[in-house]
N, C-alpha and C positions, 0 to 999 in steps of 0.2 A: 244302683240299678235294680230293677225288679226281675227276679228269676221266675220263669214260667215254663210249664210243660204243656205244649200246645194240645196234645190229645186229651188233657184233663180240663180244657176250657170249653164252655158252651159258646154259642154264637155271639151272645152279648159280650161275654168276656173277651172273645177274640177281637171283636170290633173295638172294644175299649183299649186293648193292648196296642192296636195299630192306629189309634187316634193321635194326631199331632197335638202338642200343647196349645198352639195358637187357636185351634178349633174350639177350645173351651171358653174363649173370651171374645169370640168373633163379633157378637152384637155390640159389645162395649167398644171394640175397636172401630167398627163401622160408624157408630154414632160420633165418636171423637174425630175421626178422619173427615166425615161429612162436614162437621163444623169448621174444621181448618180450611177445607177447600172453599167453602162458602165465604169465609173471611178473606181469602186471597182473591177470589173472583170479584168481590165488591170493593176491596180496599187496596188492591195492588201492592206496590212496593211498601206502603205504610204498614200493611198487614205482615209482610215478610219481615220488616224490621221488628215489629212487636213480637211475632212468634219466635224469631231467632233469639231475641233477648230473653224470652220466657224459657225456651227449651235449651238453648246453647249457652246462655249467660253472656252473650256478646252483643254489644251495640254497634251495628254496622250502618254506615250511610251509603257506601258503595259496595255492591256485591261482586262486581266483576274483577277478576284478577288482572293486574297489569305488571307493575314493577316486581311483583313477587316471583315472576318466572325467572328473572335473572338471579334473584336471591336464592331460589331453589337450586339452580345449577351450582351455586357456590357451596351449599351446605350438604347436598346429597353425596354420600361417600362414593368414590370412584368405583369401588367393588360392587356396590348396589346398582349403580348406573349401568355397569357392564353386564351385570346379571339380567337387568331389564332389557338391554339391547339384545342379548342372546335369546331371551324368552320371546321377545317380539319377532325375531327372525324365524323361530320355530312356529309360532302362531301364524305368521304370514305364510309360511311354507304349507302348513296343513290346510288353511282356509283357501288359499289360492288354488290348491289341487282340487278342491271340491266345488269350485265356482261353476254355476250353470251357464249354459250357452243358449242363445236364441236358435230357433230352427224353423224351417219351412217345409211343408208337405202338401202335395196335391192330393186332396181327399177324393176327388172325382175329376174327370176330364173338364178343364176350364174352371175348377174351383181350387183356390190356393189358400191354405190356412197357415198362419205364422204365429210364433211367440217371440216377443222382444222383451229384453230386460232393461229396466230403467232404474237408476238410483232413487230412493225416496228423497224428496226435496229438503225436508227439514227434520232432523232427528235430535232427540235429547237423550243424553247418557247420564245415568245416576251411578255415582261411585260412593259406596258407604264409607264412613269414617267415624262411626259412633264410638264403640269401645276399642276399635283398632282400624286405622286407615288401611285401605286396600288398593295400593297402586296397581296390583295385578289386574284388578277389574277394569281400570282405565285401559290397560293393554288389550284385555279380552273384548272390550267394546270398541275401542278406537281402531284396532287393526281391521276388523271386517268392515267398519264404516268407511275407512280409507280405501279398502279394496273395491268396495261398491261404488265409490266416487260420489258420496252424498255431498251436495253443495253447501248445506248449512248444518254444522255440527256444534252443539253446545253441550257442556258438561257441568253438572252440579255435584258438589261434594261439601259436606258439612264443615263449618269453620272450626278451628281449634280454639282453645281458651283465650289465646291472645288475638283472635280475630283473623288469623292467617289461614290459608289452606295448607294441607300437608305437602311439604316440598316434594316428596317422592311421587305423590299423585300428579303434581304439576309436571315433573320431568317425564313421567310415563305418558301423560297426555300429549306433550310436545313430541315425544318419540313417534306417536301415531298421527301427527299432523293436526291435532285438535288445538285451535287457537283461542277459543272463547270458553273460559272457565268461570263459574260463579260459585261463591261461597254460600251455599244453601243446602240444607239437609231435610230429611223427613218428608212427611206428606206435603208440607208447604213447597218443597222443591218440585215435587211431582205436579202440584197444582200450577205453579208458576210456568213450568215448561209446557204444560198442556194448554193453558188459556192465554199465557203471555201477560206481562205486566209492563210498566213504563220502561223497565231496564232489561227484562228477560224476554227474548223473542219466543213466540209460540212454536211448538214442534208438531209435526204430523204423526210421529211415532216415538214412543218412549222405551228405553232399554235399561236394564240393570237390576241387580238383586237388592234386597233390603230387608228390614225387619217387617213385622206384621203390619205396621202402620204404612210403610212405603208400599208394600204389596197391595194392601187394601186401597190405598190412594190410586194406584195404577188401575185397579179394576174399576173404581168409581168413575174416573175420568174417561175410561174406555166405554163404559156403559152409557155415559152422557154423550158420547160421540165427539168429545173434544180432541182426543188423540188415540191412535191405536197403541197397543203395547206388545212387547215381545212375547211375554208369557207370565204366568204367576211365578215369581222367583223370590220367595220369602226366606224365612229362617232355614238355615242349612240342616241337612240330614244325611245320614249314611246308613246303609244296611250291609252287613258282612255275612256271607255264607262261608262257614269254615268246616273243614273235615278234621278228622283226628290227627292228621299230620301237620296241621297249621302251627305256626309259631305263636304261642299265646301273647308274647310281648309285642310282636308285630300287630296282632289283632287289637290288643288294648290300645296301642299307640294310635291306630287308625280311628278307633272309636273316640278317643280323646281329642284328636285333631279336629273333629267336627263339634264335639261338645264344647270346646273352648270358644267357639264362634259367638255364642250368646245363650242366655238362660232359656230361650224358647227353641233352641236347637233340639234335635232328637237323634239318638243312635240306637241301632238294633243289631244284635248278633243272633244268627240262626245256625244251629249246629245239631248234628245227630249224635254227638259224643258228649256224655255228661261230664267226663273228666276235662274236656276242653272248656266247657262252660265254667267249671269251677276255677280252672287255671286262669282264664281270662278275667274272671271277676276279681281274683286276687291281684293280677297284674294291673288292672284298672285302678284299684285302690292304692297300690304301690306307686304307680306313675302319676296319678292325679295329685298326690301330695307334693310332688316336685314342681308342679306347674305354677308360674306366676299368676295365671288366670284361673287358679283352682276353684275359687268361689263361684265363678261363672260356670265352669265345667260341672261342678257338683250340682248346680241347679238344673242344668240340662240332663244330667244323669238320673236325677230323681224321677224324670218322666220318660226314661229310656228302658229298654227291655233286653234281657238275656233269655232267649227262647230255645228250649230243647224240642227238636222235632223228631218224628219217627224215621225219616229218611231225608236224604238230600233232595230227592224229587219233591217231597213235601215243602222243603225250604223254598224251592223256586215257585211253587204255587203261591205261597205266602208273599214272597217278594213281588211277584207280578200283581198281586192284590194291593200291596202297599205302594208299588210304583215309586221306588226311591229316587231321590236326586242323584245320589252316588251309590253304586253297587260294587262291592269288592268281593271277588271270588277267590277266597283263600283256600284253594283246592289243589290237589296234586296234579290234576289234568284239567285246568280251568277252561281251556278252549273247547274241550269235549262237551262242556255243559252250556256253551254259549247259545246254542239253538233253543235252550229252555227259557232264555230271557226274552220276555215280550214287552216289558214296560220298565224303563230306567232312563235317567238322564245321561249318565256316563258310566261305563263299566271298566273295572280295573282287574286285570288278570294276574293271578299268582302272587307269590310271597314277596316279590321284589318290585311291585308296582303300587306303591302307596298312593292314596288319593291326592296327597299333596303335590305329586308330580303334575297331575291334571290341573290343580289349582294355579300352578305357576309357570311351568316351562316345558311340558312335554309337547305342546302344540295344540291340543284340543281346547275347547272353550269351557270355562268354569261357570258361565252364566247359564244355569240349567233350571228346568221346571221342578218345582217343589210341591209339597202338600198333595201328592197323588196326580199332579197335572202331567206327569210323564206318560200317563196312559194315552194322552192325545197331543202333547206338545213335544217339541224337540229343543235342544240347546241352540244358543245363538250361532249363526253362521252368516256368511256374506249374503245368502238369500234372504235373511231376516231384514236386510237393509235395502232390498230391491222390490220393485213392483214387476210382476210378470204380466205383460199386456198381450192379449191375443189380437190378431189381425186376420181379416179374411177378405178375399176378393173373388168375384165371379164374373166371367164373361157371359155374353148372351147364351152361348152354347152351354156353359156351366149352369146357368139358371134353368135352362130347359131340362138339363139332366137331373137336377135335384129339387127343382121347384115344386113338383108334384108331391114329393115327400113332405115338404114344409106345409103345403096346403092341407093335406090330409090330417096332419097332426094338429094344425091350427083349428081346423073345423071340429075335430074331436074335443078340443078344449073349449070350444065355444067362443073363440077369439076371432071374430069375423074380420076386423081391421087387419089383423096379421095376415089372414088368408088373402085379402084383397091386395095388400101391398105386394105380394108375390104374383098374384094373378094378373094384375095390371101390367107388370113388367113382361110377363110371359106373353101376354097378348100383343104388346108392342114389338117384342123381339121375334114373334112368329113370322 
């Protein structure tokens, strides 16, 4: 990791310190993704077979999972299945408590405005399984989709070397009611769910995290109008703000828990204590050597920062500028600082709330905005799977009460047909 003293950096150096690794190869990624999407759009399933053989090393004739569901039930350990059942229950409890409700209000005598909630008709879920399968993501996406009542739900996840889907992902999908799973990964899976092919139905909205290629593919299909997306949810990241009383081993473990996701992940530590910075640096080096995925973690650490700040208040200013996917407050009184958080995907308070709890089983969602998108986006919730539709009705008396307001504004905007649509009715009702 790179050790920096924030006060000694000029603005260019500060911007460089907070630049995500994927931002440095963005144009190359965009071009590669555009070519893959175009291939899927023009060649359909044939393109999916060719791309899957190229990137996954698997020749597949049929992408949809069928008999594998039963096989998955047989091989997933009972302990893991029970853990996923418990996690799903907590995720359900959290998301159900936050579900929105329709409402009706009379905004003027005779004028009633309403909001009604409807599930999105067709949704596509993406569950990564590149360097590590993520059955937890199937829970995080499947549970709110189920609560929303979406009528068509499909899930794509990359095939393993033997051409099968990860069994734990399949069990997790079934726990949330997902019945249609396809063995597809990467940008090609996003393209297939956005545009549809001979075997994969098109979706209205796409959900799920992924690497820089998956994230770019989601953005491209959204820009094309093929499908809406939940948010930019790319390579994982964590920012830790620690004071002098934090446990260096805990902090190092949290940094490594994100660094091991992939070589394009990024982790940052902000602290006002130089001794803490040194202690965490030593702990990171000690702990990373023990990880089976240490090569991946070391690549991520090479683009990660240990930053000494002048004060904890400065740390929050920097954090809000970075807008991390995960923010850990390793502070003695973390809740007292919570008001300082303006932009973050998910916040973890204190020494005994590791980010891993949110990843798996605390109940919140781990599909979160990355790459600074937390300044404007929120994590996945039931509302992400719903359309909020407004409704209004006016009686003749109601039209008389507010019609003049509409006519004045329409005239000011030079939209005469708008003004006449109101005026004609007012004349008849008079």
